[in-house]
C-alpha positions in Angstrom: -56.9 53.7 40.5 -54.4 51.6 42.3 -53.7 48.2 40.9 -53.1 45.5 43.4 -51.7 42.3 42.0 -53.3 39.1 43.0 -51.0 37.0 45.2 -52.2 33.5 44.4 -51.4 30.9 47.1 -49.4 28.0 45.8 -50.5 24.6 46.8 -48.0 22.9 49.2 -47.8 19.8 46.9 -46.7 22.1 44.0 -44.2 23.9 46.2 -42.6 20.6 47.2 -42.5 19.3 43.7 -40.8 22.6 42.5 -38.3 22.4 45.3 -37.3 18.9 44.3 -37.0 20.1 40.7 -34.7 23.0 41.7 -32.6 20.6 43.8 -32.1 18.3 40.8 -30.8 21.3 38.8 -28.3 22.1 41.6 -27.1 18.4 41.6 -26.8 18.4 37.8 -25.0 21.7 37.5 -22.6 20.8 40.3 -21.7 17.6 38.4 -21.4 19.3 35.1 -19.1 22.0 36.5 -17.0 19.3 38.0 -16.2 18.1 34.5 -14.2 21.3 34.0 -11.7 20.5 36.7 -8.4 19.7 35.0 -8.0 16.0 36.2 -11.7 15.1 36.6 -12.5 13.7 33.1 -9.2 11.7 33.0 -10.0 10.0 36.3 -13.6 9.3 35.2 -12.3 7.6 32.0 -10.0 5.5 34.2 -13.0 4.4 36.3 -12.3 6.2 39.5 -12.4 9.6 41.1 -10.4 11.0 44.0 -9.5 7.5 45.2 -13.0 6.0 44.8 -13.1 3.1 42.4 -16.4 2.9 40.4 -18.1 -0.4 40.7 -21.5 -1.6 39.4 -22.7 -1.5 43.0 -21.5 2.0 43.6 -23.0 3.3 40.4 -26.3 1.5 41.0 -26.5 3.1 44.5 -25.7 6.5 42.9 -28.4 5.9 40.3 -31.0 5.2 43.1 -29.8 8.3 45.1 -30.1 10.6 42.1 -33.5 9.0 41.0 -35.0 9.9 44.4 -35.6 13.6 43.6 -37.3 12.8 40.3 -39.5 10.3 42.0 -40.2 12.8 44.8 -41.5 15.3 42.2 -44.2 12.8 41.2 -44.9 11.6 44.7 -45.1 15.2 46.1 -47.9 15.8 43.6 -49.8 12.5 44.0 -49.5 11.2 47.5 -52.2 11.9 50.1 -51.2 14.7 52.5 -50.3 12.7 55.6 -48.1 10.2 53.7 -46.7 13.0 51.5 -45.6 15.0 54.5 -43.7 12.1 56.1 -42.1 10.9 52.8 -40.8 14.4 52.0 -39.4 14.8 55.5 -37.8 11.4 55.5 -36.3 11.6 52.0 -35.2 15.2 52.8 -33.4 14.1 56.0 -31.8 11.3 54.0 -30.5 13.8 51.4 -29.1 16.1 54.1 -27.2 13.1 55.6 -25.8 12.3 52.1 -24.9 15.9 51.5 -23.0 16.1 54.8 -21.3 12.7 54.2 -19.9 14.1 50.8 -17.8 16.4 52.9 -15.9 13.3 54.1 -14.8 12.4 50.6 -11.1 13.2 50.2 -10.1 16.0 47.9 -10.1 19.7 47.5 -13.4 21.5 48.0 -13.7 23.9 45.1 -15.6 27.2 45.6 -18.3 26.4 43.1 -18.8 23.0 44.7 -19.1 24.6 48.2 -21.6 27.2 46.8 -23.8 24.5 45.3 -23.6 22.5 48.5 -25.0 25.5 50.3 -27.8 25.9 47.7 -28.5 22.2 48.0 -28.6 22.3 51.8 -30.9 25.3 51.7 -33.3 23.7 49.3 -33.3 20.4 51.2 -34.1 22.3 54.4 -36.9 24.2 52.6 -38.3 20.8 51.5 -38.2 19.5 55.1 -39.6 22.8 56.5 -42.4 23.0 53.9 -43.5 19.4 54.6 -43.1 20.0 58.4 -45.3 23.1 58.2 -48.0 21.5 56.0 -51.2 23.4 56.5 -53.7 21.7 58.8 -57.4 21.8 57.8 -59.7 22.4 60.6 -63.3 21.0 60.6 -66.2 21.9 62.7 -67.5 19.0 64.8 
């Protein structure tokens, strides 16, 4: 007797939600590992990092940016397919733009940071790709 494991198809909404969750973990771990850079915590305590002064506006914008993946987990599971697809593509493209723009921030690019940026890029592209290739239901007329 040969056992064949059932390969259950995962719903596209669940795939997208899980990709957003994984992306959040990459963001968090990248930030946590940054705390171990020798000067990082001292600069944070002084209210700046690598020449960028922290202001309420900057931190508010960062809070919105980092809230988007959490919101996308919920939206990916609840929005109707057509809107869901477009929102995931648009927010995914926005996060790719943000990721690329972080390369413009002055300072040394540490290996762990570069590695996580690659992971982040791959997962954002998977989000865009999964939404782009959303299965189409055909109906008989």
